[in-house]
Every structure is written in structure tokens, then in C-alpha cells.
C-alpha positions as CSV (number, residue, x, y, z in Angstrom):
1,M,45.8,-69.9,38.1
2,N,46.7,-70.2,34.1
3,D,44.7,-69.0,31.2
4,K,42.9,-71.8,30.4
5,G,41.5,-72.2,34.0
6,F,40.6,-68.8,34.7
7,R,38.3,-68.2,31.5
8,F,36.4,-70.9,32.5
9,C,36.0,-69.7,36.0
10,Q,34.8,-66.5,34.0
11,K,32.7,-68.1,31.7
12,W,30.9,-70.7,34.0
13,L,30.4,-67.9,36.5
14,N,28.9,-65.5,33.0
15,Y,26.8,-68.6,32.6
16,A,25.3,-69.1,36.1
17,S,25.1,-64.9,37.0
18,I,22.5,-64.9,33.3
19,T,20.4,-67.7,34.1
20,T,20.2,-66.5,37.6
21,I,18.8,-62.5,35.8
22,G,16.6,-64.8,33.4
23,V,15.2,-65.3,36.6
24,G,14.7,-62.2,38.3
25,V,12.8,-60.9,35.5
26,L,10.4,-63.8,36.2
27,V,10.1,-62.8,39.9
28,A,9.9,-59.9,39.1
29,F,7.5,-60.1,36.3
30,A,6.1,-63.1,36.5
31,G,5.0,-63.9,40.4
32,N,1.6,-65.3,40.3
33,S,2.4,-66.9,37.5
34,I,2.1,-71.8,37.2
35,V,6.3,-70.8,37.3
36,F,5.7,-69.8,41.0
37,E,2.4,-71.3,41.8
38,L,4.4,-73.9,44.5
39,H,6.0,-70.9,46.4
40,N,2.1,-69.1,46.7
41,E,0.9,-72.4,47.9
42,Y,3.3,-72.9,50.8
43,A,3.0,-68.6,51.5
44,K,-0.4,-69.2,52.0
45,E,0.0,-72.1,54.2
46,V,3.1,-70.2,56.5
47,F,1.2,-66.7,56.5
48,L,-2.7,-67.1,56.0
49,S,-2.7,-70.5,57.4
50,A,-4.2,-71.3,53.8
51,S,-6.8,-69.0,53.0
52,E,-7.1,-67.4,50.3
53,F,-4.9,-63.7,49.1
54,D,-6.9,-61.1,49.7
55,P,-6.4,-58.6,47.2
56,D,-4.2,-56.0,49.2
57,V,-2.2,-59.0,50.2
58,L,-1.4,-59.9,46.8
59,N,-0.7,-56.7,45.6
60,L,2.1,-56.6,48.3
61,K,3.2,-59.7,47.3
62,N,3.8,-58.2,43.8
63,W,5.4,-54.7,45.3
64,L,8.0,-57.4,47.2
65,F,8.4,-59.4,44.5
66,G,8.8,-56.8,42.4
67,I,11.4,-55.6,44.0
68,V,13.4,-58.2,44.8
69,G,13.5,-59.5,41.6
70,G,14.3,-56.5,39.1
71,A,15.3,-53.8,42.1
72,I,18.4,-56.6,43.9
73,V,18.5,-60.6,41.7
74,I,19.1,-59.1,38.4
75,R,21.9,-55.5,39.0
76,F,23.4,-57.5,41.4
77,H,23.7,-59.9,39.2
78,I,24.5,-57.4,35.7
79,L,26.8,-56.3,38.2
80,M,28.7,-59.3,37.9
81,V,28.6,-60.3,34.4
82,M,30.4,-57.0,33.7
83,I,33.0,-57.3,36.5
84,S,33.7,-61.1,35.4
85,E,33.8,-59.4,31.7
86,N,36.2,-57.0,32.5
87,A,38.6,-59.3,34.8
88,K,42.1,-60.0,33.6
């Protein structure tokens, strides 16, 4: 691959990873916001037969979203940006 093609792929990977980091932050800190309203409605239908979330279930969901958003998605894509930026 020539240098121009490599730089294009590198920047594309960086932009995609930075966008995914933003989504991970939203998942971790705004899991109950309007952004995830549709997801939360489907989760209620599938797991709770369309009843409302119990406060304990909501706390568990928020904790799990924090793990998925913060610990997994954000850190993985920070690593991807670091690898991509240091590739030669």
C-alpha cells in the first residue's frame, strides 16, 4: 500500500474510533437519556413484558451500561487510536 492509502486508512480508523469513544461516553453517562429511549423501550418489552423498570433493575442497567460504555468501548478505542497514530 502506498503512503497516501495508508494515511487515508489511518485517519479513517482514527475518526471512527473517536466517534465510537463519544458513543461510549454517552452509553456510560447518559444511558437513561432521550438518546437511548428506543433501546430502553425494547429492553422493557423483551425482558420485563413491557412493564416499567424497577428501581433496582434500573440501577443494575445503569451499572452495566457504565461497564460496557466506559470500561470496554472507550478504553478499547483509545487503544485503537494509540496504535493507529503510532503505526509506521
